[in-house]
C-alpha positions as CSV (number, residue, x, y, z in Angstrom):
1,M,-29.9,86.6,-77.8
2,K,-28.2,85.4,-74.8
3,S,-31.7,86.1,-73.0
4,I,-34.0,84.7,-74.6
5,L,-31.8,81.5,-74.6
6,V,-31.8,81.2,-70.9
7,V,-36.1,81.3,-71.1
8,L,-36.1,78.7,-73.6
9,T,-33.7,76.7,-71.2
10,A,-35.6,77.4,-68.3
11,M,-38.9,76.6,-70.5
12,F,-36.9,72.9,-71.1
13,I,-36.7,72.5,-67.5
14,V,-40.1,73.0,-66.1
15,S,-41.2,71.1,-68.7
16,C,-38.9,68.5,-68.6
17,A,-39.9,68.5,-64.7
18,S,-43.5,68.5,-64.7
19,T,-43.4,65.5,-67.2
20,E,-41.0,63.4,-64.5
21,A,-43.1,64.3,-61.9
22,T,-46.2,63.4,-64.0
23,V,-44.8,59.9,-65.2
24,T,-43.6,59.0,-61.4
25,L,-47.1,59.6,-60.4
26,P,-48.1,57.5,-57.5
27,V,-50.7,54.8,-58.0
28,E,-52.7,56.6,-55.9
29,E,-52.7,60.1,-57.6
30,R,-52.8,58.4,-61.0
31,Y,-56.3,56.9,-60.0
32,Q,-58.0,59.9,-59.0
33,K,-56.5,62.1,-61.9
34,A,-57.9,59.2,-64.4
35,K,-61.0,58.9,-62.6
36,A,-61.7,62.8,-62.8
37,L,-60.6,62.9,-66.2
38,F,-63.5,59.7,-66.4
39,D,-66.5,62.0,-64.4
40,D,-65.7,65.0,-66.2
41,E,-65.8,62.9,-69.8
42,S,-62.9,63.4,-70.9
43,Y,-62.7,59.2,-71.7
44,L,-60.0,59.4,-74.6
45,Q,-57.1,61.2,-71.7
46,A,-58.8,59.3,-68.7
47,A,-57.9,56.0,-71.1
48,E,-54.7,56.9,-71.2
49,E,-54.3,56.9,-67.7
50,F,-56.1,53.8,-66.6
51,K,-53.6,52.4,-69.4
52,I,-50.2,53.6,-67.7
53,I,-51.4,52.3,-64.5
54,T,-52.8,49.0,-65.9
55,V,-49.2,48.3,-67.3
56,Q,-47.4,50.3,-64.3
57,F,-48.9,49.0,-61.6
58,Q,-50.4,45.5,-62.6
59,G,-50.2,44.0,-59.0
60,S,-51.5,47.5,-57.4
61,E,-55.4,47.4,-55.7
62,Y,-56.2,49.6,-58.4
63,A,-55.2,47.4,-61.4
64,D,-58.6,45.4,-62.0
65,E,-60.8,48.8,-61.5
66,A,-58.1,51.1,-63.7
67,Q,-59.1,48.2,-66.4
68,F,-62.4,48.0,-66.3
69,Y,-62.8,51.8,-66.3
70,L,-60.0,51.5,-69.4
71,A,-63.0,49.5,-70.8
72,E,-65.6,51.8,-69.9
73,C,-63.9,54.7,-71.8
74,R,-63.1,52.6,-74.5
75,Y,-67.4,52.0,-74.8
76,R,-68.9,55.5,-74.1
77,R,-66.3,56.4,-77.0
78,G,-68.4,54.3,-79.1
79,E,-65.2,51.7,-79.3
80,Y,-67.3,49.0,-78.8
81,I,-64.9,46.6,-80.7
82,L,-61.8,47.7,-78.2
83,A,-64.0,48.0,-75.4
84,S,-64.9,44.1,-75.6
85,A,-61.3,43.6,-76.0
86,E,-60.8,45.7,-72.7
87,Y,-63.5,43.6,-71.1
88,D,-62.2,40.5,-71.9
89,N,-58.6,41.1,-70.2
90,L,-60.1,41.7,-67.1
91,V,-62.4,38.7,-67.1
92,R,-59.7,36.4,-68.4
93,L,-56.4,38.0,-65.9
94,M,-58.5,38.9,-63.2
95,P,-61.2,36.5,-62.7
96,G,-61.8,37.0,-59.2
97,S,-62.1,41.2,-59.3
98,P,-65.8,42.2,-57.7
99,F,-65.9,43.9,-61.4
100,T,-66.0,40.5,-63.8
101,N,-69.2,39.7,-63.4
102,L,-70.1,43.6,-64.6
103,A,-67.2,42.9,-67.0
104,R,-68.9,40.3,-68.6
105,Y,-71.9,41.6,-69.6
106,M,-70.4,44.6,-70.7
107,R,-68.7,42.9,-73.0
108,A,-71.5,40.9,-74.3
109,E,-72.8,44.2,-74.6
110,A,-70.3,46.1,-76.6
111,Y,-71.1,43.4,-79.0
112,Y,-74.8,43.7,-79.1
113,Q,-74.2,47.5,-80.1
114,L,-72.5,46.2,-83.3
115,S,-75.1,43.6,-83.8
116,P,-76.9,45.1,-87.4
117,K,-79.7,44.6,-89.9
118,P,-80.8,41.0,-90.2
119,Q,-80.3,41.9,-93.7
120,L,-76.3,42.2,-92.6
121,D,-73.7,39.6,-91.4
122,Q,-74.4,38.5,-87.9
123,K,-70.8,38.0,-86.8
124,Y,-71.6,40.0,-84.0
125,S,-74.9,39.5,-83.1
126,R,-73.9,36.0,-82.5
127,L,-70.8,36.8,-80.3
128,A,-73.5,39.0,-78.1
129,L,-75.3,35.7,-78.2
130,D,-72.8,33.7,-76.6
131,N,-71.8,36.5,-74.1
132,F,-74.9,37.2,-72.7
133,Q,-75.3,33.8,-72.3
134,T,-72.0,33.1,-70.8
135,Y,-72.8,36.4,-68.5
136,I,-76.1,34.3,-67.3
137,E,-74.5,30.7,-66.5
138,F,-71.6,33.0,-64.1
139,S,-74.5,35.1,-62.5
140,P,-77.7,33.5,-62.7
141,K,-79.0,36.2,-59.9
142,D,-77.1,38.7,-61.0
143,S,-79.3,41.7,-61.5
144,M,-78.9,42.4,-65.4
145,V,-80.2,38.7,-66.2
146,A,-83.1,39.9,-67.0
147,D,-82.2,42.6,-69.4
148,A,-79.5,39.9,-70.8
149,E,-82.2,37.8,-71.5
150,R,-84.5,40.1,-73.4
151,K,-81.6,40.4,-75.6
152,I,-81.1,37.0,-75.9
153,S,-84.6,36.8,-77.4
154,E,-83.8,39.5,-79.6
155,L,-81.1,38.7,-81.1
156,T,-82.2,35.2,-82.0
157,L,-84.7,36.6,-83.8
158,K,-82.8,38.6,-85.5
159,L,-80.5,35.2,-86.1
160,A,-83.8,33.7,-87.2
161,Q,-84.6,36.1,-89.7
162,K,-81.2,36.0,-91.2
163,M,-81.4,32.4,-91.9
164,F,-85.0,32.7,-93.5
165,D,-84.3,35.1,-95.8
166,G,-81.2,33.4,-96.8
167,G,-83.9,30.3,-97.7
168,L,-85.8,32.5,-99.4
169,L,-83.4,34.1,-101.3
170,Y,-82.4,30.9,-102.9
171,Y,-86.0,29.7,-103.2
172,R,-86.5,32.8,-105.6
173,M,-83.1,32.2,-107.4
174,E,-84.4,28.4,-107.7
175,Y,-81.5,27.0,-106.4
176,Y,-84.1,24.5,-104.2
177,R,-81.4,22.3,-102.7
178,A,-79.9,25.6,-101.1
179,A,-83.1,26.9,-99.8
180,I,-83.8,23.3,-98.5
181,A,-80.0,23.6,-96.6
182,Y,-80.9,26.9,-95.0
183,F,-84.8,26.4,-94.0
184,D,-83.3,22.9,-92.4
185,K,-80.9,24.7,-90.1
186,L,-83.3,27.3,-89.3
187,I,-85.9,24.7,-87.9
188,Q,-83.1,23.0,-86.2
189,E,-81.1,25.7,-84.2
190,Y,-84.1,28.2,-83.9
191,H,-87.0,25.6,-83.4
192,D,-89.1,28.2,-81.1
193,S,-88.9,31.6,-83.0
194,P,-91.8,32.6,-85.1
195,F,-90.2,31.6,-88.1
196,A,-89.6,27.9,-87.4
197,D,-93.3,27.4,-89.2
198,D,-92.7,29.7,-92.4
199,G,-89.8,27.8,-92.8
200,M,-90.7,24.4,-92.6
201,L,-93.8,25.4,-94.9
202,W,-91.1,27.0,-97.6
203,K,-88.7,23.7,-97.5
204,A,-92.0,21.8,-98.5
205,R,-92.2,24.2,-101.1
206,S,-88.5,23.9,-102.3
207,Q,-88.6,20.2,-102.2
208,N,-92.3,20.0,-104.5
209,E,-90.3,22.0,-106.4
210,R,-87.2,19.5,-106.6
211,K,-90.1,16.7,-107.6
212,D,-89.5,15.6,-103.5
213,F,-92.9,15.0,-103.3
214,S,-93.0,12.5,-100.2
215,G,-90.4,14.5,-98.6
216,A,-92.6,17.4,-99.3
217,V,-95.8,15.7,-97.7
218,Q,-93.5,14.0,-95.0
219,T,-92.9,18.0,-94.1
220,I,-96.1,18.9,-93.9
221,Q,-97.1,16.3,-91.3
222,E,-93.9,17.5,-89.7
223,L,-94.7,20.9,-89.4
224,R,-98.6,20.2,-88.6
225,T,-97.3,18.1,-85.8
226,K,-94.5,20.6,-84.1
227,H,-97.1,23.1,-85.1
228,P,-101.0,22.8,-84.1
229,G,-101.5,26.4,-83.6
230,T,-99.9,27.5,-86.9
231,D,-101.6,30.5,-88.7
232,L,-100.5,29.0,-91.8
233,T,-103.6,26.5,-92.6
234,P,-104.8,28.3,-95.8
235,E,-101.0,28.0,-97.4
236,I,-100.5,24.4,-95.9
237,A,-103.5,23.1,-97.9
238,E,-103.0,25.3,-100.7
239,L,-99.5,23.9,-100.8
240,E,-100.9,20.1,-100.6
241,K,-103.4,20.8,-103.5
242,K,-100.3,22.0,-105.7
243,I,-98.1,18.5,-104.7
244,T,-101.0,16.8,-105.4
245,E,-101.4,18.5,-109.1
246,D,-97.8,18.2,-109.2
247,K,-96.8,15.2,-108.7
248,A,-100.1,13.6,-111.2
249,E,-98.4,15.5,-113.3
250,Y,-95.2,14.8,-113.2
251,E,-96.6,11.5,-113.3
252,E,-98.3,11.6,-116.5
253,D,-95.1,13.1,-118.0
254,Q,-93.1,9.9,-116.9
255,R,-95.3,8.0,-118.5
256,L,-95.6,10.1,-122.0
257,R,-92.1,9.3,-121.9
258,Q,-91.9,6.2,-121.4
259,T,-94.8,5.0,-123.7
260,T,-92.6,7.0,-126.2
261,L,-89.8,5.3,-125.7
262,T,-91.2,1.8,-126.4
263,E,-92.8,2.6,-129.6
């Protein structure tokens, strides 16, 4: 029994000594350990080591690099919300770091990875778009600018589709005032998207359904002026004919109502 206690005591002492040695590792050794874990794709363990450096050795020469690799660990584990927060910490707290440019790009990239299909909420698409634009503003000649611009176009198209689909949904539900609001926002915010001319056509249709015939005609005129090369010419001609017919029918109905009231 005594021998067992001696062995357990010895193991406890060794364990404590080992833990203490790990806790008091010099910053350079801890960074090398963390980087080795990172290179071995042991991202969870590497993140723990990099986190210790960012907390215990904030003023060291390894602090910004540890912060960047901490964010990279989160990103490579698919923890994109945490990754974006860690990249943001580097950008805000260490603006002079050589990793800041890349952190700005990767902050946007983390949000980009969270961007869903157009049918779903586009919160992260907007965050990705804003952060890619910020990255370009700060680093217009950086090597990743072309990629950022491509993704901005992709995200813009997705947001425009989301807006158009929303307007179309309200139109089909016969909520024409709400549909017009959506199409107006689409036209204003995404005027250079492939959905802009469609938005104007459906806005005119919504106005016609609300008996705003003059407004519908004006929207069609603006559509022709702003999108002279549109492929919606047959649909425009058909709508113009419908507006004329609906207006004549409405005016006749109003005339008959007035006649009935005066008799």
